[in-house]
BATORMAR-778827 format. One record per residue (C-alpha): x, y, z; residue in three letters; residue number from 1. Coordinates in pm, 1 decimal. Layout:
residues N
       c1       c2       c3 residuo num
        X        Y        Z     ALA NUM
...
This chain:
residues 235
       c1       c2       c3 residuo num
  -1474.5  -1972.1   1764.9     UNK   1
  -1103.6  -2025.3   1826.6     UNK   2
  -1083.8  -2253.9   1523.5     UNK   3
  -1235.3  -1983.9   1302.9     UNK   4
   -991.8  -1723.6   1442.4     UNK   5
   -699.2  -1956.1   1378.7     UNK   6
   -811.3  -2010.0   1019.5     UNK   7
   -834.9  -1636.1    959.5     UNK   8
   -489.8  -1590.0   1112.2     UNK   9
   -347.9  -1856.0    876.3     UNK  10
   -511.2  -1678.0    583.0     UNK  11
   -341.9  -1351.6    688.2     UNK  12
     -7.5  -1529.2    691.4     UNK  13
    -59.5  -1705.0    359.1     UNK  14
   -162.9  -1380.5    192.7     UNK  15
    153.4  -1217.0    329.3     UNK  16
    369.1  -1495.3    186.5     UNK  17
    187.6  -1477.5   -147.3     UNK  18
    225.5  -1097.9   -174.6     UNK  19
    599.8  -1119.6   -100.2     UNK  20
    642.7  -1390.9   -365.6     UNK  21
    453.2  -1191.6   -629.6     UNK  22
    658.8   -878.6   -564.2     UNK  23
    985.4  -1076.7   -563.9     UNK  24
    909.1  -1259.1   -889.6     UNK  25
    825.8   -932.4  -1066.9     UNK  26
   1086.7   -695.4   -921.1     UNK  27
   1396.1   -904.4   -850.1     UNK  28
   1470.9  -1001.5  -1214.2     UNK  29
   1422.8   -638.8  -1324.2     UNK  30
   1669.5   -518.0  -1061.9     UNK  31
   1919.1   -778.2  -1177.3     UNK  32
   1886.6   -696.1  -1547.4     UNK  33
   1839.8   -316.5  -1545.4     UNK  34
   1981.8   -163.5  -1224.8     UNK  35
   1991.1    215.3  -1185.9     UNK  36
   2290.5    204.4   -951.8     UNK  37
   2529.7    -64.1   -824.9     UNK  38
   2450.0   -225.8   -491.4     UNK  39
   2718.1   -118.1   -243.1     UNK  40
   2541.0   -176.8     88.3     UNK  41
   2376.3   -517.9    110.2     UNK  42
   2349.4   -487.0    487.1     UNK  43
   2102.2   -201.7    441.6     UNK  44
   1897.1   -419.9    208.2     UNK  45
   1891.7   -699.4    466.4     UNK  46
   1747.0   -448.4    712.6     UNK  47
   1467.4   -370.6    466.7     UNK  48
   1402.6   -742.4    418.2     UNK  49
   1358.1   -773.4    793.4     UNK  50
   1109.0   -484.6    787.3     UNK  51
    919.3   -661.9    509.4     UNK  52
    898.7   -990.9    699.0     UNK  53
    781.8   -815.2   1016.2     UNK  54
    525.6   -614.5    821.1     UNK  55
    385.0   -892.2    605.0     UNK  56
    428.1  -1196.5    828.5     UNK  57
    477.0  -1067.2   1182.2     UNK  58
    369.0   -770.2   1387.9     UNK  59
    139.2   -587.0   1148.8     UNK  60
    -80.6   -886.0   1053.8     UNK  61
   -122.6   -959.2   1424.6     UNK  62
   -227.0   -599.9   1498.4     UNK  63
   -456.8   -595.0   1196.6     UNK  64
   -610.2   -926.3   1297.1     UNK  65
   -685.1   -815.3   1653.9     UNK  66
   -773.3   -451.3   1586.9     UNK  67
   -942.1   -448.3   1247.3     UNK  68
  -1146.5   -760.1   1311.9     UNK  69
  -1273.8   -611.3   1637.6     UNK  70
  -1350.6   -276.8   1473.9     UNK  71
  -1522.3   -451.0   1184.5     UNK  72
  -1743.8   -655.2   1416.3     UNK  73
  -1827.9   -345.0   1621.5     UNK  74
  -1910.3   -141.3   1310.7     UNK  75
  -2128.1   -415.1   1159.0     UNK  76
  -2319.5   -455.4   1485.9     UNK  77
  -2369.3    -81.5   1529.3     UNK  78
  -2497.1    -36.8   1174.9     UNK  79
  -2729.4   -337.4   1205.0     UNK  80
  -2874.2   -211.8   1533.2     UNK  81
  -2937.4    136.8   1394.5     UNK  82
  -3110.3     10.6   1082.2     UNK  83
  -2903.2    253.1    874.4     UNK  84
  -2768.1    123.9    545.6     UNK  85
  -2451.4    320.8    464.0     UNK  86
  -2424.8    427.6    100.1     UNK  87
  -2161.8    263.8   -117.3     UNK  88
  -2026.3    343.4   -459.2     UNK  89
  -2258.6     89.0   -619.3     UNK  90
  -2568.2    223.2   -441.0     UNK  91
  -2480.8    577.3   -550.5     UNK  92
  -2414.7    460.5   -907.5     UNK  93
  -2638.0    151.6   -962.2     UNK  94
  -2501.7    106.4  -1315.7     UNK  95
  -2178.3    -23.6  -1163.6     UNK  96
  -2355.4   -331.1  -1023.6     UNK  97
  -2377.3   -475.8  -1374.5     UNK  98
  -2021.2   -376.2  -1463.2     UNK  99
  -1793.7   -524.5  -1194.0     UNK 100
  -1471.9   -455.9  -1386.6     UNK 101
  -1553.5    -84.6  -1415.1     UNK 102
  -1653.3    -81.1  -1046.9     UNK 103
  -1320.6   -241.3   -954.1     UNK 104
  -1128.5     22.7  -1151.7     UNK 105
  -1328.3    293.2   -972.6     UNK 106
  -1225.5    141.9   -637.3     UNK 107
   -861.6    150.5   -750.3     UNK 108
   -884.1    517.9   -850.0     UNK 109
  -1055.9    625.4   -526.6     UNK 110
   -818.9    428.9   -303.4     UNK 111
   -519.1    561.9   -495.9     UNK 112
   -644.4    918.8   -444.9     UNK 113
   -678.3    846.3    -73.2     UNK 114
   -325.2    704.9    -61.1     UNK 115
   -192.8   1015.2   -237.8     UNK 116
   -331.3   1242.3     35.0     UNK 117
   -211.4   1014.1    312.0     UNK 118
    137.8   1037.4    165.6     UNK 119
    115.3   1415.4    148.1     UNK 120
      3.8   1430.4    510.2     UNK 121
    299.8   1210.4    608.6     UNK 122
    527.4   1485.5    480.6     UNK 123
    311.1   1776.6    597.7     UNK 124
    264.2   1709.9    971.2     UNK 125
    574.4   1705.5   1189.9     UNK 126
    461.6   1413.1   1409.2     UNK 127
    378.1   1203.5   1103.3     UNK 128
    703.3   1294.6    929.7     UNK 129
    888.1   1181.9   1244.1     UNK 130
    747.2    834.1   1173.4     UNK 131
    771.3    843.2    794.5     UNK 132
   1130.7    969.2    794.2     UNK 133
   1240.7    613.3    876.5     UNK 134
   1127.0    519.2    527.2     UNK 135
   1336.4    798.8    375.8     UNK 136
   1646.0    710.1    578.8     UNK 137
   1738.1    437.2    330.9     UNK 138
   2026.2    513.1     92.4     UNK 139
   2027.4    183.0    -99.3     UNK 140
   1682.8    175.1   -254.1     UNK 141
   1539.8   -155.1   -374.3     UNK 142
   1191.1   -300.7   -398.4     UNK 143
   1232.5   -413.4    -35.2     UNK 144
   1244.2    -46.3     72.3     UNK 145
    867.1    -13.4     32.7     UNK 146
    811.5   -184.1    370.7     UNK 147
   1077.1     11.7    561.0     UNK 148
    825.7    189.9    785.4     UNK 149
    765.2    260.2   1151.5     UNK 150
    510.6     15.6   1292.7     UNK 151
    279.0    300.9   1399.7     UNK 152
    297.7    443.2   1047.5     UNK 153
    201.3    101.8    908.7     UNK 154
    -94.8     76.9   1146.0     UNK 155
   -219.3    423.2   1047.3     UNK 156
   -180.9    331.3    680.6     UNK 157
   -376.0      7.3    726.3     UNK 158
   -658.2    187.7    908.5     UNK 159
   -662.7    466.2    648.0     UNK 160
   -682.6    225.9    353.3     UNK 161
   -930.9     -5.9    523.4     UNK 162
  -1161.8    277.2    628.1     UNK 163
  -1181.3    421.2    276.8     UNK 164
  -1246.6     74.5    134.7     UNK 165
  -1523.9     24.6    390.5     UNK 166
  -1685.1    362.0    317.7     UNK 167
  -1702.5    307.9    -58.6     UNK 168
  -1827.4    -48.4    -15.4     UNK 169
  -1542.1   -255.1   -157.2     UNK 170
  -1663.2   -619.0   -168.8     UNK 171
  -1464.1   -841.4     72.4     UNK 172
  -1367.9  -1071.8   -212.7     UNK 173
  -1206.0   -788.8   -406.6     UNK 174
  -1020.7   -629.6   -116.2     UNK 175
   -718.0   -866.5   -119.3     UNK 176
   -670.0   -807.7   -492.8     UNK 177
   -676.8   -430.6   -439.4     UNK 178
   -417.6   -462.8   -163.4     UNK 179
   -198.0   -680.0   -387.2     UNK 180
   -215.6   -433.3   -677.8     UNK 181
   -120.4   -137.5   -457.6     UNK 182
    155.5   -338.8   -291.3     UNK 183
    306.6   -445.9   -622.6     UNK 184
    287.7    -92.0   -762.1     UNK 185
    460.1     57.0   -456.7     UNK 186
    731.2   -207.0   -450.3     UNK 187
    804.0   -160.3   -820.0     UNK 188
    822.1    216.9   -775.8     UNK 189
   1098.9    168.0   -514.9     UNK 190
   1289.9    -86.6   -722.4     UNK 191
   1647.4    -26.3   -832.5     UNK 192
   1536.7    -48.8  -1195.3     UNK 193
   1610.4    167.1  -1497.7     UNK 194
   1262.7    134.4  -1644.2     UNK 195
   1045.3    368.4  -1848.5     UNK 196
    675.1    324.6  -1920.8     UNK 197
    695.6    545.0  -2230.2     UNK 198
    573.3    898.4  -2294.2     UNK 199
    210.5    804.2  -2224.3     UNK 200
    263.8    538.5  -1957.3     UNK 201
    484.9    766.1  -1746.3     UNK 202
    186.2   1001.7  -1712.5     UNK 203
    -54.0    724.8  -1614.1     UNK 204
    149.7    499.8  -1382.7     UNK 205
    414.0    578.8  -1121.7     UNK 206
    746.4    447.2  -1248.0     UNK 207
   1066.6    377.8  -1051.0     UNK 208
   1215.7    693.8  -1205.9     UNK 209
    920.4    904.1  -1091.1     UNK 210
    934.0    780.9   -732.9     UNK 211
   1314.2    787.7   -707.8     UNK 212
   1286.6   1166.2   -740.1     UNK 213
   1059.8   1158.5   -435.5     UNK 214
   1341.0    995.1   -237.5     UNK 215
   1595.1   1247.7   -364.2     UNK 216
   1785.9   1486.0   -139.7     UNK 217
   1568.7   1780.2   -249.7     UNK 218
   1247.5   1598.5   -155.4     UNK 219
   1213.1   1584.4    222.1     UNK 220
    939.6   1665.7    475.5     UNK 221
    694.7   1934.3    357.2     UNK 222
    923.4   2024.2     63.4     UNK 223
    856.6   1689.1    -98.8     UNK 224
    735.3   1610.9   -449.2     UNK 225
    597.4   1317.2   -647.5     UNK 226
    364.2   1187.0   -376.5     UNK 227
    153.6    965.7   -602.8     UNK 228
    138.8    592.9   -526.7     UNK 229
    -18.1    443.5   -840.0     UNK 230
    -99.9    727.2  -1081.1     UNK 231
    103.2   1049.8  -1119.6     UNK 232
   -213.8   1229.5  -1232.5     UNK 233
   -270.7   1351.1   -875.0     UNK 234
     68.0   1526.2   -876.4     UNK 235
């Protein structure tokens, strides 16, 4: 049992390393070639790098490993004992079983909608804003800023995302890819990059320009704007 737990822990760590590398390879060259503003405070960026390492390789994976694994085992046992088979997206729409790519895109849309409302709630409720305001305290935005979050805020976000994925029946094999896509999209949206997706793309995908307005001085607490994570359609 301990050997299996250790293997899962290693997988958590390797996935964290892989996600950081993917984000770095995509975002760092763009920031170097097309910066929106000059970098004047590298110390602030180093702070965000530390947040990223703690989030992806340190505290959060440990909490997720202990908490989510335990909750998952408890939930699976409870459902098995009751004999109830919870509905999933593919049981509600059987056609999706034969079209895995379409099903995957549906998972992305539903999870993105859930993330949009979580972000709105972060700005709406005072106690949640008290946590989320750490993210908005940064004044030198880069792709590292995405992980500048209070640890409790990160835990809530992980539980929120994982619960929605569980309820709609995301296959375990697809879950890491969904996490990676959302992570890359959020990191790119925080990047110090002068990048446009075009007249059509800007209405379909959140760009760095779109999200930089969210971090602007006129977008704080419940007065915020541009909450979308992946698609601006929700805004």
